[in-house]
C-alpha positions in Angstrom: 115.4 124.2 112.4 118.6 122.4 111.2 118.2 119.9 108.3 118.3 116.2 108.9 121.8 114.6 108.7 122.7 113.5 105.2 124.8 110.6 104.3 126.1 109.5 101.0 125.2 106.0 99.7 125.5 104.1 96.4 122.5 104.0 94.1 121.5 100.5 93.0 122.4 101.1 89.4 125.3 102.8 87.9 127.3 103.5 91.0 126.2 107.2 91.2 126.3 108.7 94.6 122.9 109.8 96.0 122.3 111.5 99.3 119.8 110.1 101.7 118.4 111.8 104.9 118.8 109.8 108.0 115.9 110.3 110.6 115.8 109.5 114.3 113.0 107.4 115.7 112.0 106.4 119.2 110.6 102.9 119.8 108.7 102.8 123.1 107.5 99.2 123.9 105.6 98.2 127.0 105.5 94.5 128.1 102.4 92.5 129.0 102.0 92.3 132.7 103.3 88.7 133.0 106.0 88.9 130.3 109.1 88.8 132.5 109.7 85.1 132.2 109.3 85.1 128.4 111.4 88.2 128.2 114.3 86.5 130.0 113.9 83.3 128.0 114.3 85.4 124.8 116.9 87.7 126.0 119.9 86.0 124.3 118.1 85.9 120.9 117.1 89.6 121.3 120.7 90.6 122.1 122.1 88.7 119.1 119.5 90.2 116.9 120.4 93.8 118.0 124.1 93.1 117.3 123.6 93.6 113.5 120.7 95.7 112.4 122.3 96.5 109.0 119.8 94.4 107.0 117.1 96.8 108.1 119.0 99.9 107.4 118.7 100.8 111.0 121.4 101.9 113.4 120.8 101.8 117.2 121.9 105.0 118.8 120.9 103.8 122.3 118.6 101.1 123.7 117.8 99.4 127.0 115.0 98.1 129.2 112.4 100.3 130.8 112.1 99.5 134.4 109.5 99.9 137.1 109.9 102.5 139.9 111.8 99.9 141.9 114.6 100.5 139.4 115.1 96.8 138.5 111.9 95.1 137.3 112.0 95.2 133.5 108.6 96.4 132.0 109.5 97.3 128.5 112.0 98.4 126.0 113.2 101.8 124.6 115.2 102.4 121.4 116.5 105.4 119.8 117.5 104.5 116.2 118.6 106.1 112.9 116.9 105.0 109.8 116.0 106.2 106.3 112.2 106.0 107.0 109.4 104.6 109.2 109.0 101.5 107.2 112.6 100.4 108.0 112.0 100.9 111.7 108.7 99.0 111.6 110.4 96.1 109.8 113.2 96.1 112.3 110.7 96.1 115.2 108.5 93.3 113.8 111.6 91.0 113.4 112.9 91.6 117.0 112.6 88.3 118.9 110.8 90.1 121.7 108.1 91.1 119.2 108.0 87.6 117.7 107.5 86.1 121.2 104.7 88.5 121.9 106.3 90.2 124.9 105.2 93.7 124.1 101.5 94.7 124.7 102.0 98.1 123.1 104.7 99.6 120.7 104.8 103.2 119.7 107.2 104.4 117.0 107.7 108.1 116.8 110.0 110.3 114.7 112.3 112.4 116.8 114.3 115.6 116.3 117.4 115.9 118.4 117.8 119.3 120.0 120.6 118.6 122.7 122.9 115.7 123.4 
């Protein structure tokens, strides 16, 4: 199995370069049954939040709404993110306006190893 990607970063003291592994995580969040109106009311705040995730040390690889089989009705959210650890992903997820508004009935965060793509 290939190692995790490594990126250089500055240590907090002394300016020495340290190497930190960047991991991939999937966030799979399902909405409450009647959450669509609340989701739409918080959409602009959610998009603004996602525009800069650097304070969490998280980078979004891809994200978007999960939809029902009709291909249109939003029923949740999916994120693939890069982060140094699970704690960073959990902090990022807790601060999302959708989470704060209580839209999601369940959230699963899982580490992910990319094999293709």
